[in-house]
C-alpha positions in Angstrom: 0.0 0.0 0.0 2.8 2.4 0.9 4.6 1.5 -2.3 1.6 2.5 -4.5 1.3 5.8 -2.6 5.0 6.5 -3.0 5.0 5.7 -6.7 1.9 7.9 -7.2 3.6 10.8 -5.3 6.8 10.5 -7.4 4.6 10.6 -10.5 2.9 13.8 -9.3 6.3 15.4 -8.5 7.5 14.5 -11.9 4.4 16.0 -13.5 4.9 19.2 -11.4 8.6 19.4 -12.5 7.5 19.0 -16.1 5.4 22.2 -15.7 8.3 24.0 -14.0 10.6 23.1 -16.9 8.1 24.2 -19.5 7.6 27.5 -17.6 11.3 28.1 -17.4 11.7 27.4 -21.2 8.9 29.7 -22.1 10.0 32.6 -19.9 13.5 32.3 -21.3 12.2 33.5 -24.7 11.2 37.0 -23.4 14.3 38.4 -21.7 13.1 38.1 -18.1 14.4 40.3 -15.3 16.9 38.1 -13.4 15.9 39.8 -10.1 12.2 38.7 -10.4 11.4 36.1 -7.7 9.6 33.8 -10.1 12.5 33.9 -12.6 14.9 33.2 -9.8 12.8 30.2 -8.6 12.5 28.7 -12.0 16.3 29.1 -12.6 17.1 27.5 -9.2 14.7 24.7 -9.7 15.7 23.7 -13.3 19.4 24.4 -13.5 20.6 21.4 -11.5 18.9 19.2 -14.2 19.5 21.3 -17.3 23.1 22.3 -16.7 24.5 18.8 -17.1 22.4 18.3 -20.2 23.8 21.5 -21.6 27.3 20.3 -21.0 26.5 17.0 -22.9 24.9 18.9 -25.8 26.0 22.5 -25.8 23.9 25.0 -27.9 26.8 25.8 -30.2 26.7 22.2 -31.4 22.9 22.3 -32.1 22.8 25.4 -34.2 22.3 27.7 -31.3 19.3 25.9 -29.9 19.2 24.9 -26.2 17.7 21.4 -26.4 18.2 20.6 -22.7 14.6 21.3 -21.7 13.4 19.0 -24.4 15.8 16.2 -23.4 14.8 16.6 -19.8 11.1 16.4 -20.7 11.7 13.2 -22.7 13.5 11.7 -19.8 10.7 12.6 -17.4 8.2 11.1 -19.8 10.3 7.9 -20.0 10.4 7.6 -16.2 6.6 8.3 -16.0 5.6 5.9 -18.7 8.1 3.1 -18.4 9.8 3.0 -15.0 7.0 4.0 -12.7 4.5 1.4 -14.1 7.1 -1.3 -13.4 7.1 -0.3 -9.8 3.4 -0.8 -9.3 
């Protein structure tokens, strides 16, 4: 019973983090004020995941596009659709 609850909670956290990554990617398109608390929160919440992905695939190798949010979202979807159902 606790295992199902824990797996469901992890799934909800991953879904919430998906929204945070999407918000951070969208806000990066509009030259945000770095002192804004929302921008700072999004940066602090996503950089620990996106920074290593940027080092693996830097934007100068991808034609100037930062694909790290897309890669992170694909990884989250893989965990949600493949790994978590195996734990049920």
